[in-house]
C-alpha positions as CSV (number, residue, x, y, z in Angstrom):
1,X,-8.3,8.6,-19.1
2,X,-12.0,9.4,-19.9
3,X,-13.8,6.7,-21.6
4,X,-15.5,8.6,-24.5
5,X,-18.8,8.2,-26.4
6,X,-17.7,6.5,-29.5
7,X,-20.1,6.0,-32.6
8,X,-20.5,2.1,-33.4
9,X,-22.2,0.7,-36.4
10,X,-25.0,-1.4,-35.4
11,X,-25.4,-5.3,-36.3
12,X,-28.9,-5.8,-35.6
13,X,-30.6,-5.0,-39.0
14,X,-30.7,-1.4,-38.6
15,X,-29.3,-0.9,-42.1
16,X,-25.5,-0.6,-40.7
17,X,-26.8,3.0,-38.9
18,X,-24.2,5.1,-36.5
19,X,-25.6,4.6,-33.4
20,X,-24.1,5.6,-29.8
21,X,-22.7,3.7,-27.2
22,X,-22.4,5.6,-24.1
23,X,-19.8,4.5,-21.9
24,X,-18.9,5.8,-18.2
25,X,-16.7,8.4,-17.6
26,X,-13.6,8.4,-14.9
27,X,-13.6,12.1,-14.3
28,X,-16.5,12.2,-12.0
29,X,-14.5,9.6,-9.7
30,X,-10.8,11.3,-10.1
31,X,-12.6,14.8,-9.2
32,X,-14.0,13.1,-5.9
33,X,-10.6,11.7,-5.2
34,X,-8.9,15.0,-5.7
35,X,-11.2,16.5,-3.2
36,X,-10.4,13.2,-0.7
37,X,-6.9,13.7,-0.9
38,X,-7.2,17.7,-0.1
39,X,-9.3,16.7,2.9
40,X,-6.6,14.4,4.0
41,X,-4.1,17.1,3.7
42,X,-6.6,19.3,5.8
43,X,-6.6,16.0,8.6
44,X,-3.1,16.0,8.6
45,X,-2.3,19.6,8.7
46,X,-4.8,19.9,11.8
47,X,-3.5,16.6,13.5
48,X,0.1,16.0,12.6
49,X,0.0,12.5,14.2
50,X,-2.4,11.1,11.8
51,X,-0.4,10.6,8.3
52,X,-2.1,12.0,5.0
53,X,-2.3,8.4,3.4
54,X,-4.1,7.0,6.5
55,X,-6.5,9.9,6.5
56,X,-7.2,9.2,2.9
57,X,-8.3,5.7,3.5
58,X,-10.5,6.6,6.2
59,X,-12.1,9.5,4.3
60,X,-12.6,7.1,1.6
61,X,-14.4,4.2,3.7
62,X,-16.6,7.2,5.0
63,X,-17.2,8.7,1.6
64,X,-19.0,4.9,0.5
65,X,-21.1,5.0,3.7
66,X,-22.5,8.7,3.8
67,X,-26.1,8.8,2.9
68,X,-25.3,12.1,0.9
69,X,-22.2,10.3,-1.0
70,X,-22.4,6.7,-0.8
71,X,-25.0,6.7,-4.4
72,X,-22.6,9.2,-6.2
73,X,-19.4,6.8,-4.8
74,X,-21.1,3.6,-5.8
75,X,-22.5,4.9,-8.7
76,X,-21.0,7.4,-11.8
77,X,-17.6,7.9,-9.6
78,X,-16.9,4.6,-9.5
79,X,-14.7,3.8,-12.5
80,X,-12.8,7.0,-11.5
81,X,-12.4,5.8,-8.4
82,X,-11.2,2.3,-9.3
83,X,-9.1,4.1,-12.1
84,X,-7.3,6.1,-9.0
85,X,-6.7,3.0,-6.7
86,X,-5.0,1.1,-10.1
87,X,-3.2,3.8,-12.5
88,X,-2.3,6.2,-9.7
89,X,-1.1,3.4,-7.5
90,X,1.3,2.3,-9.7
91,X,2.8,5.8,-10.8
92,X,2.9,6.4,-7.2
93,X,4.8,3.3,-6.3
94,X,7.3,4.3,-9.2
95,X,8.2,7.6,-7.2
96,X,8.6,5.7,-3.7
97,X,11.6,4.4,-5.6
98,X,13.2,7.7,-5.4
99,X,12.9,7.9,-2.0
100,X,14.9,5.1,-1.4
101,X,18.6,6.0,-0.4
102,X,20.4,2.7,-1.0
103,X,23.6,4.1,0.1
104,X,22.0,5.3,3.4
105,X,20.5,1.8,4.0
106,X,23.5,-0.4,3.0
107,X,25.3,1.6,6.0
108,X,23.4,-0.2,8.4
109,X,25.1,-2.8,8.0
110,X,24.7,-6.8,6.7
111,X,23.5,-8.4,10.1
112,X,20.6,-5.5,10.0
113,X,19.9,-6.5,6.5
114,X,19.6,-10.1,7.3
115,X,17.2,-9.0,10.4
116,X,15.2,-7.4,8.0
117,X,14.5,-9.9,5.2
118,X,14.3,-12.4,8.3
119,X,11.6,-10.2,9.6
120,X,9.7,-9.8,6.6
121,X,10.1,-13.4,5.2
122,X,8.4,-14.7,8.8
123,X,5.7,-12.1,8.7
124,X,4.9,-12.7,5.3
125,X,4.9,-16.7,5.4
126,X,3.4,-16.8,8.7
127,X,0.5,-14.5,8.0
128,X,-0.4,-16.3,4.6
129,X,-0.4,-19.4,6.5
130,X,-2.5,-18.6,9.1
131,X,-5.2,-16.6,6.7
132,X,-5.4,-19.7,4.7
133,X,-6.4,-21.8,7.8
134,X,-8.6,-19.2,9.0
135,X,-10.5,-19.2,5.8
136,X,-10.1,-15.6,5.0
137,X,-11.8,-15.3,1.4
138,X,-10.3,-14.4,-2.1
139,X,-6.7,-12.6,-2.0
140,X,-7.0,-11.3,1.7
141,X,-4.3,-13.7,2.8
142,X,-1.7,-12.4,0.4
143,X,-2.7,-8.9,0.8
144,X,-2.5,-8.6,4.5
145,X,0.9,-10.5,4.8
146,X,2.2,-8.0,2.2
147,X,1.1,-5.1,3.9
148,X,2.2,-6.3,7.4
149,X,5.4,-7.3,6.3
150,X,6.5,-4.3,3.7
151,X,5.1,-1.4,3.6
152,X,1.2,-1.5,4.5
153,X,-1.3,0.1,2.2
154,X,1.4,0.7,-0.8
155,X,2.6,-2.9,-0.6
156,X,-0.9,-4.1,-0.9
157,X,-1.6,-2.0,-3.7
158,X,1.3,-3.1,-5.5
159,X,1.0,-6.2,-5.0
160,X,-3.1,-6.3,-6.1
161,X,-1.5,-4.9,-9.4
162,X,0.1,-8.3,-10.1
163,X,-2.4,-10.6,-8.4
164,X,-5.5,-9.3,-10.3
165,X,-7.2,-9.1,-6.9
166,X,-10.7,-8.5,-6.3
167,X,-11.4,-4.3,-5.5
168,X,-13.1,-5.5,-2.0
169,X,-10.4,-7.7,-1.0
170,X,-7.8,-5.4,-1.7
171,X,-10.1,-2.8,-0.2
172,X,-10.5,-4.7,3.5
173,X,-7.0,-5.4,3.5
174,X,-6.1,-2.1,3.3
175,X,-8.5,-0.9,5.8
176,X,-7.2,-3.6,8.5
177,X,-3.2,-2.9,7.8
178,X,-4.2,1.1,8.3
179,X,-5.9,0.2,11.5
180,X,-3.2,-1.9,12.9
181,X,-0.7,0.7,11.8
182,X,-2.5,3.4,13.5
183,X,-2.8,1.7,16.8
184,X,0.7,1.0,16.6
185,X,1.4,5.0,16.9
186,X,-0.1,4.7,20.5
187,X,0.9,1.5,21.6
188,X,4.6,1.0,20.9
189,X,6.3,4.1,22.4
190,X,4.3,2.8,25.6
191,X,6.2,-0.3,25.3
192,X,10.0,1.7,24.8
193,X,10.8,1.3,28.4
194,X,9.0,-1.7,29.8
195,X,11.1,-3.5,26.9
196,X,14.1,-1.6,28.2
197,X,15.0,-0.2,24.5
198,X,17.5,3.0,24.1
199,X,16.0,5.5,21.5
200,X,18.1,4.0,18.4
201,X,16.8,0.3,19.1
202,X,13.5,1.6,19.8
203,X,13.7,3.3,16.2
204,X,15.2,0.4,14.8
205,X,12.2,-1.6,16.2
206,X,9.4,0.5,14.8
207,X,11.0,0.6,11.3
208,X,11.0,-3.3,11.4
209,X,7.5,-3.7,12.8
210,X,5.3,-0.9,11.7
211,X,3.8,-0.8,8.4
212,X,3.4,2.7,6.5
213,X,6.2,4.9,6.2
214,X,4.1,7.7,7.8
215,X,3.3,5.5,10.9
216,X,6.6,5.0,11.3
217,X,7.7,8.6,11.5
218,X,4.8,9.1,13.5
219,X,5.5,6.5,16.2
220,X,9.5,7.0,16.2
221,X,9.3,10.5,16.7
222,X,8.2,10.1,20.0
223,X,11.7,9.1,21.0
224,X,13.4,11.6,19.5
225,X,15.9,12.6,16.3
226,X,18.1,9.3,16.9
227,X,15.2,7.0,17.1
228,X,13.4,8.7,14.1
229,X,16.6,8.6,11.8
230,X,17.1,4.8,12.5
231,X,13.4,4.0,12.3
232,X,13.6,5.6,8.6
233,X,16.5,3.6,7.4
234,X,15.3,0.7,8.3
235,X,11.9,1.2,7.0
236,X,13.6,1.8,3.8
237,X,15.4,-1.4,4.0
238,X,11.7,-3.0,4.0
239,X,10.9,-1.0,1.1
240,X,13.9,-2.2,-1.0
241,X,12.6,-5.6,-0.5
242,X,8.9,-4.6,-2.0
243,X,10.3,-5.3,-5.5
244,X,11.8,-8.8,-5.3
245,X,8.6,-9.6,-3.1
246,X,6.1,-8.4,-6.1
247,X,8.4,-10.1,-8.8
248,X,8.3,-13.4,-6.9
249,X,4.6,-13.4,-6.8
250,X,4.3,-12.2,-10.3
251,X,6.6,-15.1,-11.2
252,X,4.6,-17.4,-9.0
253,X,1.1,-16.3,-10.5
254,X,2.9,-16.8,-13.9
255,X,4.1,-20.1,-13.6
256,X,0.6,-20.9,-12.3
257,X,-1.2,-19.4,-15.1
258,X,1.0,-20.5,-17.9
259,X,-0.6,-20.2,-21.4
260,X,-3.1,-17.9,-20.2
261,X,-2.8,-14.5,-21.8
262,X,-4.1,-10.9,-21.1
263,X,-7.1,-9.3,-23.0
264,X,-4.4,-8.0,-25.4
265,X,-3.4,-11.0,-26.6
266,X,0.1,-10.9,-24.9
267,X,1.4,-12.9,-21.6
268,X,1.7,-11.2,-18.7
269,X,5.3,-9.9,-18.4
270,X,7.8,-11.6,-15.6
271,X,8.4,-8.5,-13.8
272,X,5.6,-6.1,-13.9
273,X,6.4,-2.6,-15.7
274,X,5.9,-0.5,-12.4
275,X,8.5,-2.9,-10.4
276,X,11.1,-2.3,-13.5
277,X,10.1,1.6,-12.5
278,X,10.5,1.5,-8.8
279,X,14.0,-0.3,-9.5
280,X,15.0,2.4,-11.9
281,X,13.7,5.3,-9.8
282,X,16.0,3.9,-7.2
283,X,18.9,3.3,-8.8
284,X,18.7,7.2,-10.2
285,X,18.3,8.3,-6.9
286,X,21.4,6.6,-5.9
287,X,23.5,8.1,-8.9
288,X,23.3,11.4,-6.8
289,X,22.2,13.6,-10.2
290,X,18.8,14.4,-8.9
291,X,18.5,17.7,-7.1
292,X,17.3,18.2,-3.5
293,X,14.4,20.1,-4.7
294,X,13.3,17.6,-7.6
295,X,13.5,15.1,-4.9
296,X,11.1,16.6,-2.7
297,X,8.9,17.5,-5.2
298,X,8.7,13.9,-6.1
299,X,8.1,13.1,-2.7
300,X,5.1,15.4,-2.8
301,X,3.9,14.0,-5.8
302,X,4.4,10.4,-4.7
303,X,2.3,11.5,-1.3
304,X,-0.9,13.0,-3.5
305,X,-1.0,10.0,-5.8
306,X,-0.9,7.3,-3.3
307,X,-3.4,9.4,-1.2
308,X,-5.6,9.4,-4.1
309,X,-5.2,6.0,-5.0
310,X,-5.8,5.0,-1.3
311,X,-8.7,7.0,-1.1
312,X,-9.9,5.2,-4.3
313,X,-9.1,1.9,-2.3
314,X,-11.1,3.0,0.6
315,X,-14.2,3.8,-1.3
316,X,-14.4,0.4,-2.2
317,X,-15.0,-1.3,1.3
318,X,-18.3,-2.1,2.2
319,X,-18.4,-2.7,5.9
320,X,-21.4,-4.9,6.3
321,X,-19.6,-7.4,4.2
322,X,-16.2,-6.7,6.2
323,X,-18.6,-7.5,9.0
324,X,-19.2,-11.2,8.1
325,X,-15.5,-12.0,8.1
326,X,-14.7,-9.3,10.7
327,X,-13.6,-11.8,13.4
328,X,-11.1,-13.9,11.3
329,X,-9.7,-10.5,10.1
330,X,-9.1,-9.4,13.0
331,X,-7.9,-12.2,14.5
332,X,-5.2,-12.4,11.4
333,X,-4.2,-8.8,11.9
334,X,-3.7,-9.2,15.5
335,X,-1.8,-12.3,15.2
336,X,0.4,-11.0,12.2
337,X,1.0,-7.8,14.5
338,X,2.2,-10.0,16.9
339,X,4.4,-12.0,14.9
340,X,5.9,-9.0,13.2
341,X,6.7,-7.2,16.3
342,X,8.0,-9.9,18.3
343,X,10.2,-11.1,15.5
344,X,11.4,-7.7,14.9
345,X,12.1,-7.1,18.5
346,X,14.2,-10.1,18.8
347,X,16.0,-9.1,16.0
348,X,16.9,-6.0,17.3
349,X,18.1,-7.3,20.3
350,X,20.6,-9.6,18.3
351,X,22.2,-6.5,16.0
352,X,22.4,-3.8,18.6
């Protein structure tokens, strides 16, 4: 993973002497990311209502702006932090498939499956359209739409791997989606009684509208175990749509860039390898051959890897740059939040 100092033969008339070309190492950034994961774990232990992944993003943003760390984050640690945001994110997404209980999801019935698919489609397409109309730069509309419609920062990371998005666009999108998802933990429980939702219906609404899995758990558990069980199942159904969405985006981009090859000279795969790994992991989980202990270890590894990746992405956030488009991004975030909450509420009323 670290880039080694490799001797190269000079081509500048120096007599073919062997000279040293020093390339940056990834280890300082990876060590810093590991420290960020440890700090996020401590925050979660002290404040159980704050998911570890959310804490990791916030700590990454803080590290990029603290005077004692920002030079390190933007300098010697940058290669490793970028590596964490790419490679560790892919491995974590593959392991995410092991948490997908397809048999449990299907027991909810086809009406709920159709409802969740409709919520995802309406949120994704509506957010992309509005983001383009607002003039948000780069891939931010695509990334924000993915995060709101599927599973927050993890989905943004997955799509960014196939879209080749700029690191700052990814970081800004993660920050916005994380902020809105965190606010949902406080806002949605207050609305349960005014909206007349029983505990199970409230759980389905939370599972269909809140972004990150950890945020879903933190929001739904306020209404008890029945709400929590329904919320997790509906959320898993949304996570199951991650693979087809990423594959569709990859196929669309591949069609636009037909004939374009990667740096290695090969055309990009129609389905990214980590998406195939996600599907394979979900299929393996469905066989029932893995013991509970193995699934528990895989879940822990997934949390740690995604936390490291999100710390790396958070460390790429530049708040002064975000401020220049902050108003438009905030407007898109609020509008997307209203869409996913409203469409999912209507869907729950139609399916309970």
